[in-house]
C-alpha positions in Angstrom: 62.2 32.6 -1.0 59.7 32.3 1.8 56.5 31.3 0.2 54.7 31.0 3.5 55.4 34.6 4.3 54.2 35.7 0.9 51.0 33.7 1.4 50.4 35.3 4.8 50.8 38.8 3.2 48.4 37.7 0.4 45.7 36.9 3.1 46.2 40.3 4.7 45.9 42.1 1.4 42.7 40.2 0.5 41.3 41.2 3.9 42.0 44.9 3.3 40.4 44.6 -0.2 37.2 43.6 1.6 37.5 45.8 4.7 38.7 48.9 2.9 42.2 50.3 2.3 41.6 53.1 4.8 42.0 50.6 7.6 45.5 49.7 6.6 47.1 52.7 8.4 48.5 51.4 11.7 47.2 47.9 11.1 48.9 45.7 13.7 49.0 42.6 11.4 50.9 44.5 8.7 53.2 45.9 11.4 54.1 42.4 12.5 55.0 41.4 8.9 57.0 44.5 8.0 60.3 43.7 9.8 60.5 40.3 8.2 60.1 41.8 4.7 62.7 44.6 5.5 65.1 41.9 6.7 64.6 39.8 3.5 64.8 43.0 1.4 68.5 43.4 2.3 69.1 40.3 0.2 66.3 40.4 -2.4 65.1 43.6 -4.1 61.6 42.3 -4.6 61.1 41.9 -0.8 62.5 45.4 -0.4 59.8 46.7 -2.8 57.1 44.7 -0.9 58.3 46.1 2.4 58.2 49.6 1.0 54.6 49.0 -0.1 53.7 47.8 3.4 55.3 50.8 5.0 53.4 53.1 2.6 50.1 51.6 3.7 51.0 51.7 7.4 52.3 55.3 7.5 51.4 57.3 4.4 53.7 60.4 4.2 52.5 63.9 3.4 54.4 63.9 0.1 52.7 60.7 -1.0 50.5 61.4 -4.1 48.8 58.0 -4.3 45.6 57.2 -2.3 45.6 54.3 0.1 43.5 52.3 -2.4 46.1 52.9 -5.2 48.9 51.9 -2.9 47.1 48.7 -1.9 46.4 47.9 -5.5 50.1 48.3 -6.4 51.1 46.1 -3.5 48.5 43.5 -4.5 49.7 43.4 -8.1 53.3 43.0 -7.2 52.6 40.4 -4.6 50.4 38.4 -7.2 53.2 38.5 -9.7 55.7 37.2 -7.2 53.4 34.4 -6.1 52.8 33.3 -9.6 56.6 32.8 -10.2 56.6 30.5 -7.1 53.9 28.1 -8.4 54.4 24.8 -10.1 52.7 23.7 -13.4 53.5 20.0 -13.5 51.0 17.7 -11.7 52.2 15.6 -8.8 51.5 11.9 -8.5 50.5 9.2 -11.0 48.3 10.2 -13.9 45.1 8.0 -14.2 41.9 8.2 -16.3 39.1 10.2 -14.9 36.1 8.1 -13.8 32.9 9.4 -15.3 29.3 8.2 -15.6 27.4 10.0 -18.4 23.9 11.1 -17.4 21.1 13.3 -18.6 20.9 15.5 -15.5 21.3 19.2 -15.6 22.2 22.0 -13.2 19.8 24.7 -14.4 17.9 25.3 -11.2 19.0 28.2 -9.0 20.6 27.4 -5.6 17.7 29.4 -4.0 15.3 26.7 -5.2 17.6 23.8 -4.3 18.5 25.0 -0.8 15.3 24.0 0.9 15.4 20.6 -0.6 19.0 20.0 0.3 18.3 21.0 3.8 15.3 18.6 4.0 17.5 15.8 2.7 20.5 16.5 5.0 18.8 17.3 8.3 16.2 15.8 10.7 12.9 17.1 12.0 9.3 17.4 11.0 8.0 18.8 7.7 10.8 17.4 5.6 8.8 14.8 3.8 6.3 17.3 2.3 9.2 19.4 1.0 10.9 16.4 -0.6 7.7 15.1 -2.2 6.8 18.5 -3.6 10.3 18.9 -5.0 10.0 15.4 -6.7 6.7 16.2 -8.2 8.1 19.5 -9.6 10.9 17.6 -11.3 13.7 19.2 -9.2 15.5 15.9 -8.6 16.6 16.0 -12.3 19.2 18.5 -11.1 22.6 16.8 -10.8 23.3 18.5 -7.5 20.5 16.5 -5.7 21.7 13.1 -7.0 24.0 12.3 -4.1 21.4 13.5 -1.6 18.7 11.4 -3.2 21.0 8.3 -2.8 21.8 9.2 0.8 18.0 9.5 1.5 17.8 5.7 1.4 19.3 5.8 4.9 17.1 8.6 6.2 15.9 7.9 9.8 12.3 8.8 8.8 11.1 5.7 7.0 8.6 7.5 4.7 11.5 9.5 3.2 13.7 6.4 2.8 10.8 4.6 1.1 10.0 7.6 -1.1 13.6 7.7 -2.3 13.5 3.9 -3.0 10.1 3.7 -4.6 9.8 7.1 -6.5 12.9 9.3 -6.6 15.7 7.0 -7.5 13.7 4.9 -10.0 12.9 8.2 -11.8 16.5 8.5 -12.9 16.2 5.3 -14.9 19.2 3.0 -15.7 21.7 5.8 -15.2 21.3 5.5 -11.4 22.4 1.8 -11.4 26.2 2.3 -11.6 26.1 4.7 -8.6 24.2 2.3 -6.5 26.3 -0.7 -7.5 29.4 1.1 -6.5 27.9 1.7 -3.0 26.2 -1.7 -2.6 27.4 -3.9 0.2 25.7 -7.4 0.0 26.7 -8.0 3.7 24.7 -5.0 4.9 21.2 -4.6 6.2 18.1 -2.5 5.4 20.0 0.2 3.6 21.5 -2.3 1.2 18.1 -4.0 0.5 16.8 -0.6 -0.5 19.7 -0.1 -2.9 19.1 -3.5 -4.3 15.4 -2.9 -4.9 16.2 0.1 -7.0 18.9 -1.7 -8.9 16.5 -4.6 -9.6 13.7 -2.3 -10.6 15.5 -0.2 -13.2 18.6 -2.3 -14.0 16.9 -4.9 -16.3 18.6 -8.1 -17.3 22.1 -6.6 -17.0 21.9 -6.7 -13.2 20.3 -10.2 -13.0 23.6 -11.9 -12.1 24.4 -9.3 -9.4 21.0 -10.0 -7.9 21.6 -13.8 -8.0 25.0 -13.4 -6.4 23.4 -11.3 -3.6 20.8 -14.1 -3.2 23.5 -16.6 -2.9 25.9 -15.0 -0.5 24.4 -11.8 1.0 23.2 -11.1 4.5 19.8 -12.6 5.4 18.0 -9.3 4.7 19.8 -8.9 1.3 19.1 -12.5 0.4 15.4 -12.2 1.0 15.2 -9.1 -1.1 17.3 -10.5 -3.9 15.2 -13.8 -4.1 12.1 -11.7 -4.4 13.7 -9.8 -7.3 14.5 -13.0 -9.1 10.7 -13.7 -9.6 9.8 -14.4 -13.2 13.4 -15.0 -14.3 13.3 -18.5 -15.8 17.1 -19.0 -15.7 17.0 -18.9 -11.9 13.9 -21.1 -11.3 16.1 -24.1 -10.3 17.8 -21.9 -7.6 14.4 -20.7 -6.3 13.2 -24.3 -6.0 16.3 -25.1 -4.0 15.8 -22.2 -1.7 12.3 -23.4 -0.7 14.2 -26.1 1.3 16.6 -23.7 3.0 16.9 -23.9 6.8 15.9 -20.3 7.3 12.2 -19.6 7.2 12.6 -16.1 5.7 14.5 -17.5 2.8 11.9 -20.2 2.1 9.1 -17.7 2.3 10.8 -15.4 -0.2 11.4 -18.3 -2.5 7.8 -19.4 -2.4 6.6 -15.9 -3.2 9.1 -15.6 -6.1 7.8 -18.9 -7.5 4.2 -17.8 -7.1 4.9 -14.6 -9.1 6.5 -16.7 -11.9 3.6 -19.2 -12.0 5.4 -21.8 -14.1 4.3 -25.5 -14.0 7.3 -26.4 -11.8 6.5 -23.5 -9.5 2.8 -24.7 -9.2 4.0 -28.2 -8.4 6.3 -27.0 -5.6 3.7 -24.7 -4.1 1.1 -27.5 -4.1 3.6 -29.9 -2.6 4.2 -27.5 0.2 0.5 -27.7 1.3 1.4 -31.2 2.6 4.4 -30.0 4.6 5.3 -27.8 7.5 5.5 -24.9 5.1 1.7 -24.9 4.4 1.3 -21.4 5.9 4.1 -20.0 3.7 2.7 -21.7 0.7 -0.8 -20.4 1.3 0.3 -16.8 1.6 2.4 -17.2 -1.6 -0.4 -19.0 -3.5 -2.7 -16.0 -2.7 -0.6 -14.0 -5.2 -0.4 -16.8 -7.8 -2.8 -16.6 -10.7 -2.3 -20.2 -12.0 -5.7 -21.7 -12.8 -4.1 -25.2 -12.3 -3.1 -24.4 -8.8 -6.6 -23.0 -8.0 -8.2 -26.1 -9.4 -6.0 -28.4 -7.2 -6.6 -26.3 -4.1 -10.4 -26.1 -4.6 -10.5 -29.9 -5.0 -8.6 -30.5 -1.8 -10.7 -27.9 0.1 -13.8 -29.9 -0.9 -12.2 -33.1 0.4 -11.2 -31.5 3.7 -14.8 -30.3 4.2 -16.2 -33.8 3.6 -13.8 -35.2 6.2 -15.4 -32.8 8.8 -18.6 -34.8 8.9 -16.7 -38.0 9.7 -14.7 -36.2 12.4 -17.9 -34.8 13.9 -19.5 -38.2 14.1 -16.5 -39.6 15.9 -16.3 -36.5 18.1 -12.7 -36.3 17.3 -11.9 -32.8 18.5 -8.2 -33.0 17.5 -9.1 -34.0 14.0 -11.6 -31.2 13.7 -9.0 -28.6 14.9 -6.4 -30.0 12.5 -9.0 -29.8 9.6 -9.9 -26.3 10.4 -6.3 -25.1 10.5 -5.7 -26.6 7.1 -9.0 -25.2 5.7 -8.0 -21.8 6.9 -4.8 -22.0 4.8 -6.8 -23.1 1.8 -9.1 -20.1 2.3 -6.1 -17.8 2.4 -4.7 -19.2 -0.8 -8.1 -19.1 -2.6 -9.0 -15.5 -1.4 -10.0 -13.6 -4.6 -9.9 -16.6 -6.9 -12.9 -17.5 -9.1 -14.0 -20.8 -10.5 -17.2 -22.8 -10.9 -15.8 -25.5 -8.6 -15.1 -23.0 -5.9 -18.7 -21.6 -6.3 -20.0 -25.1 -5.8 -18.0 -25.5 -2.6 -19.4 -22.3 -1.2 -23.0 -23.3 -2.2 -22.4 -26.5 -0.3 -21.2 -24.6 2.7 -24.2 -22.3 2.7 -26.7 -25.1 2.3 -25.1 -26.8 5.4 -25.0 -23.8 7.6 -26.2 -25.5 10.8 -23.5 -28.2 10.5 -20.5 -26.0 9.9 -21.6 -23.4 12.4 -21.8 -26.1 15.0 -18.1 -26.6 14.5 -17.5 -22.9 15.1 -16.2 -22.3 11.6 -17.7 -18.9 11.1 -14.8 -17.6 8.9 -15.9 -20.2 6.4 -19.2 -18.4 5.9 -17.3 -15.1 5.8 -15.4 -16.4 2.8 -18.6 -17.7 1.2 -20.4 -14.4 1.7 -17.6 -12.5 0.2 -17.4 -14.8 -2.8 -21.2 -14.8 -3.4 -21.3 -11.1 -3.2 -18.9 -10.8 -6.1 -20.8 -13.3 -8.2 -23.8 -10.9 -9.0 -26.4 -13.5 -10.0 -29.9 -14.1 -8.7 -28.9 -17.5 -7.4 -26.0 -16.1 -5.5 -28.2 -13.4 -4.1 -30.7 -16.0 -2.9 -27.9 -17.7 -1.0 -26.8 -14.4 0.5 -30.4 -13.8 1.7 -30.3 -17.2 3.3 -27.0 -16.4 5.1 -28.5 -13.1 6.2 -31.4 -14.9 7.8 -29.0 -17.2 9.6 -26.7 -14.4 10.9 -27.1 -10.7 10.8 -23.4 -10.2 10.2 -24.0 -11.1 6.5 -26.6 -8.4 6.0 -24.0 -5.9 4.5 -23.0 -8.6 1.9 -26.6 -9.3 1.1 -27.5 -5.6 1.0 -24.7 -4.6 -1.3 -25.5 -7.4 -3.7 -29.2 -6.5 -3.6 -28.4 -2.9 -4.3 -26.7 -3.9 -7.6 -29.3 -6.5 -8.7 -32.6 -5.2 -7.5 -34.6 -2.1 -8.7 -34.9 0.7 -6.2 -38.5 -0.3 -5.4 -37.6 -4.0 -5.0 -34.7 -3.0 -2.6 -37.0 -1.0 -0.4 -39.7 -3.7 -0.4 -37.1 -6.3 0.5 -35.7 -4.5 3.5 -38.6 -2.3 4.7 -42.0 -3.3 3.4 -41.5 -7.0 4.1 -40.3 -6.1 7.6 -42.7 -3.2 8.2 -44.4 -4.6 11.3 -41.2 -6.2 12.8 -39.3 -2.9 12.5 -41.7 -1.4 15.1 -40.6 -3.9 17.7 -38.2 -2.1 20.0 -37.3 -4.9 22.4 -36.2 -7.6 20.0 -32.3 -7.7 20.1 -31.9 -9.5 16.8 -34.1 -6.8 15.0 -32.0 -4.1 16.7 -28.9 -5.6 15.3 -30.4 -6.0 11.9 -31.5 -2.4 11.8 -28.1 -1.2 12.9 -26.4 -3.2 10.1 -29.0 -2.0 7.6 -28.5 1.6 8.5 -24.7 1.2 8.4 -24.9 -0.4 5.0 -27.0 2.5 3.6 -24.6 5.0 5.1 -21.7 3.5 3.3 -23.5 4.0 0.0 -24.7 7.6 0.4 -22.3 9.4 2.7 -18.7 9.6 3.9 -16.5 11.8 6.1 -13.4 13.2 4.5 -10.7 15.7 5.4 -10.5 18.6 2.9 -8.0 21.5 2.9 -9.3 24.9 4.0 -7.3 28.2 4.0 -6.4 29.2 7.6 -8.0 32.7 7.1 -8.2 33.2 10.9 -4.4 32.8 11.4 -2.2 32.0 8.3 -4.1 32.8 5.2 -1.5 31.4 2.8 -1.6 28.0 4.3 -4.3 25.3 4.6 -5.5 22.9 7.3 -7.5 19.7 6.8 -11.0 19.9 8.3 -13.5 17.1 8.6 -16.4 17.5 6.1 -19.4 15.3 5.5 -19.7 14.3 1.8 -23.1 13.2 0.6 -24.3 11.5 -2.6 -25.6 14.2 -5.0 -29.4 14.6 -4.8 -29.9 13.7 -8.5 -27.9 10.5 -8.2 -29.6 9.6 -4.9 -33.1 10.1 -6.5 -32.2 7.8 -9.4 -30.8 5.0 -7.2 -33.1 5.0 -4.2 -36.8 4.7 -3.7 -38.4 7.9 -2.4 -40.1 6.0 0.4 -36.7 5.5 2.3 -36.9 9.1 3.7 -40.2 8.6 5.5 -38.9 5.3 7.0 -35.6 6.8 8.1 -37.5 9.5 9.9 -39.6 6.8 11.6 -36.4 5.1 12.7 -34.9 8.4 14.0 -31.9 7.9 11.7 -30.6 11.5 12.0 -27.5 11.2 9.6 -29.4 9.4 6.9 -32.4 11.7 7.0 -29.9 14.6 6.3 -28.5 12.6 3.3 -31.9 11.7 1.9 -33.6 15.0 2.6 -34.8 16.8 -0.6 -36.8 20.0 -1.3 -40.5 19.9 -0.5 -40.4 17.2 2.2 -42.0 19.1 5.1 -41.5 16.2 7.6 -37.8 16.0 7.0 -37.4 19.8 7.4 -39.3 19.7 10.7 -37.3 16.7 11.9 -34.0 18.3 11.2 -34.8 21.6 12.8 -36.1 19.8 15.9 -32.9 17.7 16.0 -30.7 20.8 15.7 -32.5 22.4 18.6 -31.9 19.3 20.8 -28.3 18.7 19.4 -26.8 22.2 19.1 -23.3 21.2 20.1 -20.6 21.6 17.4 -18.1 19.4 19.3 -19.9 16.4 17.6 -20.8 15.9 14.0 -24.6 16.2 14.4 -25.0 20.0 14.2 -22.9 20.3 11.0 -24.6 17.4 9.4 -28.1 18.9 10.2 -27.1 22.1 8.6 -26.0 20.2 5.5 -29.3 18.4 5.5 -31.3 21.6 5.8 -29.4 23.0 2.8 -30.2 19.8 0.8 -33.8 20.1 1.8 -33.9 23.6 0.1 -34.5 25.5 3.4 -34.1 29.2 2.9 -30.9 31.0 3.9 -32.7 33.0 6.6 -34.0 29.9 8.3 -30.6 28.1 8.1 -28.7 31.2 9.4 -31.0 31.7 12.3 -30.8 28.0 13.2 -27.0 28.2 13.1 -26.7 31.3 15.3 -29.3 29.9 17.7 -27.3 26.8 18.1 -24.1 28.8 18.7 -26.0 30.8 21.4 -27.2 27.6 23.2 -25.7 27.2 26.6 -24.9 23.6 25.9 -22.5 24.5 23.1 -19.2 24.3 25.0 -15.8 22.6 24.5 -15.9 22.9 20.7 -12.3 22.6 19.6 -12.7 23.4 15.9 -15.6 24.0 13.5 -15.8 21.4 10.8 -15.6 22.4 7.1 -19.3 22.8 6.2 -20.0 24.7 9.4 -17.2 27.0 8.7 -18.5 27.7 5.2 -21.9 28.5 6.7 -20.3 30.9 9.2 -18.6 32.7 6.3 -22.0 33.2 4.6 -23.6 34.8 7.6 -24.6 38.5 6.9 -23.2 41.3 9.1 -26.6 41.6 10.9 -25.5 38.7 13.1 -22.3 40.4 14.2 -23.5 41.5 17.6 -25.0 38.1 18.4 -21.8 36.3 17.4 -19.6 38.7 19.4 -21.8 38.0 22.5 -21.0 34.2 22.3 -17.4 34.6 21.3 -16.1 34.0 24.9 -17.7 30.5 25.0 -15.5 29.2 22.2 -11.8 28.4 22.8 -9.0 26.9 20.8 -9.2 26.9 17.0 -13.0 27.3 17.1 -12.6 30.6 19.0 -10.1 31.8 16.4 -12.4 30.9 13.6 -15.4 32.6 15.1 -13.3 35.7 16.0 -12.2 36.0 12.4 -15.9 35.9 11.3 -16.8 38.6 13.8 -13.8 40.8 12.9 -14.6 40.4 9.1 -18.2 41.5 9.8 -17.0 44.5 11.8 -14.6 45.6 9.1 -17.3 45.3 6.5 -19.6 47.4 8.6 -16.9 50.0 9.1 -16.1 50.2 5.4 -19.8 50.6 4.6 -20.2 53.4 7.1 -17.2 55.2 5.8 -18.4 55.1 2.2 -21.8 56.6 3.1 -22.2 60.3 2.1 -22.2 62.8 5.0 
């Protein structure tokens, strides 16, 4: 019996089920099949019946009582019955056990929710990262259908997606992801395999330790480096790590030093310290930076002190090569000791500060940078005195000194230290050193009281349901500022023409600050820079009435110098939204000056005002 012919008829019947039985009359596909069924019907009754059914669909007779739908249904039932008799029920091939990996994942999410995530994981283009992160945070990757896509994301061309899969998505599955990754892991591969290995090492526990060790022994260079890093803290592999520090390849030695540093055992400390006397001193220094062994710190501080003492001998002999070699080695010691704390290290930096003239003559300025950073973290009066000394030597250390003074001195003492004691000197405008000091001082104050951030704002002027990040000035709350800073700072900042800081320190009732800011807004009305928006913020902090602020804002918008503004920053936009409809005509008159996003923002404000006026007029009684 011709199974192929039956299957072809089955396809045509299915097509007519979908298209409609009325279209069967005269169908050319059925006409092509009919002769073959009629020919086979001479030998087999079942084919004869099928041929009659086809003919009834193609040319229904007037005497026929069935509808085309009923005829098609009869033909379909007969055909299905015949096809079932032609099937086989015994499986072909060799029977084997089904491979399965139990997991806790579900398939409860609708495909509508999964579709966007699957598309982001299987295509390229912008905007995919945000979709994937949002899906992960919503727990959607606990759906089994996203598992294979999450694994494939390790090889995504966009590095942020690949790293998100490695650092967040796949580890969230826990140990159940390990067998999937091991099956796909190829130790001879490159970056993709290192990502798989990192996930395996992160969630696999001790069960995968041997796999990691084998990868460290015989994998590709990339895989070996990653595997060696993952062996950190595993005592059973310490001997291997020690051996790898003598490997011919620098990347392997570097990874081994870092793994030993993370472990911090006595043997690891000995090997790291030993490397400071070899060609690997740079690798050892970078690794030692992450090592928290007090014994290693003690040894390195001791050697740093000895190297500093040798500097005086080299200087006396004018041995430039010796001085250069000493400085190179000292830099490595500073790298290793960065962030470390000990009384001996404190003593070293005290010695350095007390011999400023000598060490600065060698050009070792980074040595004082390290000393200033260390002393700043010490928070004692003695350390503060040393910082003040460094500040007097070089203005670059004023930020360190100021931050420490801010923590240790009272608000009045801080003001007297940096303003009152320098009152007459600050008036000198031609002294370059004083100009640098003032710039550093103002910059240090700014870091304490204000910052510029990007905050999301609804795109009301274009796409209301979406947001856009707009630059916004964030200032220390007035109550906190009043508690931490002496009130005299504001007057001095006005004297120094420090526009941004006057805005931050402004408070209600200070007439001079109000006049200063209004004057500055008149001379700096351009919204393409930060001054206009900052001045409006300052006027608000100073308690200036809404009418005055609104008039200042609109006047600035009307100023002929206000051109080329690309976008209104966040606080200015908020002020525009607050403007009453009385300003509608004035805003409409300047609308043509503003292009780009700023023009769209201002047009939205004008149209909102016009709509409000129209609604108000409509509601008035006739």
